[in-house]
N, C-alpha and C positions, 0 to 999 in steps of 0.2 A: 450710316455706320458701314465702313468697308469690310471686306472679307476677313482681313487680318485681325481687326478689332473684334469682330463677331467671334472669330475662332478663339481669341484670348479670353473673351468674356465667358464663352462656353466652358473652356478649360478651368477657369477659376470657379465657376459654379460647380462643376464636377468635383474639383478638389475640395471645395467647401463641404459638399455632401459627404465625401470620403472622410474628411477630418472629423466631422460631426459623428459619423458612425463609429470611427475609431475611438473617439472620446467617450462615447456611450459604452463601448466594449470595455475600455479601461476602467471606467467607473464601476461597471458591473463586476469586473475582476477584483477591484479593490474591496467592494462590499463582500464578495465571496471569501477573500482572504481574511478579512476582519472576522467574519463568522467562524472560519476555520480556527484562527488563533484563539478566539474566545472559547471555542469548543475544546481545543487542546489544553487551554488554561484550566478549564473546569475539570477535565479528565486528570490533569496533574494534581489538582487539589484532592480529587477522589482517591488517587493513588496514594497520596501522602496520608490519607485518613483511613487506609485499609485496617480493618480489625477482624476478629474471629467471626463476625457476623456478615462480613462482606461476601457477596456472590462474585467470586473472582472471574468465573467464566462470563458472567454478564458484563463485567467491567472490560474484559478483554474483547468482548463482542463490540462494545462501544468504541474501544480504541481502534479496532480493525475498521469499523465503519468510518471513523474520522480519517483514517489513513487513506481509504479508497476515495472518500469525498474530496480530500485535499489534492489528489492528483487526477481526479476524474477517471478512475478505473472502473470497469464494469464488474469485475469479479476479483475475488481475493481470498486468502486464507492465512491463518496463523497456525503454525505447527510447532509442537514442543518436542524436545529431545527426550526419549526414554533411554536413560543411560544403561539400564539393565539389559535391554534387548538390542541396543544400538540401532534404534529406529526413530523415525520422525512420525508423530501422530497428528492428524488434522483435528484440532480441538475447536476451532472457530472458523466457519466458512460463510462467505457472502456471495450471492450471485445465483447462477442457473442451477448449480448442483448443491446448494446449501444443505438441503435435508438428506442428501445421499452420502456426501463425502465425509461428514464428521465421523471420526473413529477409524477412518482408513489409515493404514500405515505403509510407509516406504522405508527401505533400508537406508541407514545413514550413508551418504555418499552417492546414492542413486539419484539421477536426474539433476536438474538445476538447483532445486531446493536442497537436496542432499549434498550437493557440491558446496553450496553456500554454508550449510551447517558444519560441514567437515573442515572448510578452510577459513570460516569466519570473515569472508569478504563479500561485499555487495556487488550485484551485477544488474546492469540494465541492458536488455537484449531486444532489438527491434524486430527480429524474425527468429523465433525459437526453433522453427523447423530446420534452419541452417546451422544451428549450434550443436556441436557433437555431444555436449553434456545433456541435451534435452532427451528425456525419456517419454515416449508417447503412451506408455502403458496405462497411466491414470486417465488420460484423455479418452483412450479407447474403451476403458472399462465403464466410463460414465457418459459416453457419447458427448464429449466436450471438445471444443477446438481452441487451443491456445495459440494466439498469434504473436503477441508481444508480452514481455514480462519484466518486472523489477522484482528482485528478491534480495532482502537484506537480513543479516543475522540479528538476533536478539541477544545482545551481549551484556553481561554483568560481571565486573571484575575479571575480565579476560576469559570468562566461561561462556560458551555458546549455549543458551537456554532453548533456543529454537530459531525459527525464521518467520518473517512476514513476506508473503508474495502478493503482488498486485498484477492482475492479468488484463490485457486487452483494453487499452485506453479508449474512452468513448469517441464516437465519430471516426473510428479507425485512424486516429492520430497516433504519432509515435511518442513514446515516453522519452523524456530528456533527463540530463543529469540533475537538473533542479528537482525533478520528481523524486529521484533517488535520495537526494538530500532530505527532502520532506519526509520520505518514508523512514529514513534513518532516525529522524527526530521522534517519530511515532514509535519506532522500535525501542527507543530508550524509555519511553513511557511504559511500554509493555514490560521491559526488563525490570524496571522499578517495581511494578505491580506484582510480578511473579516472585521477585526476590523477597519482597515484604510478606507476601502470602506464605512463602516457604519458611521464613523466619518465625512467623506466628505459629505455624504448625509444629515446628521444632520445639518451641518454647512450651507448647501445650502437652508435648509427649513426656 
């Protein structure tokens, strides 16, 4: 076997190994996406079945977890608008500061989450430190480091009920527009759950 043939054979062997690994990765990704879709389907059924006995915060917690799992984010939170005080309140939090951040409030319009709530528009930001809308106050208060972020509004009939933010994609990868699309899907689930819970409360009064 001459040098040229040996070189070609070696290349083909390497390419075969690469393709096998890529195929395994794609199969794992398909399995992951199927699990996510099944989970979202179950959450949708739970949202439709909300009644006066439903623990809405527990349901929102599950919705947020599904959101973070779907885009492989390390941390995230769901904030609701307090229309009386014009603030955003952290009601569900996952990640490093989960036990500390719940109940924390920020003025509507402050920071990226506040901007999204005020304007009703989604944002995906690769480096928040370079974004003029980013406010480091919450990070500093809770010894946290936000690197990247997706933030989407929770919208119902044109009304902003709150926002969902996902922080710091795992393995220091960058969020992409596809991640934002997925987070918007989950935000619609949250919007439906919140709106149904509000309707039940109004009917009980």
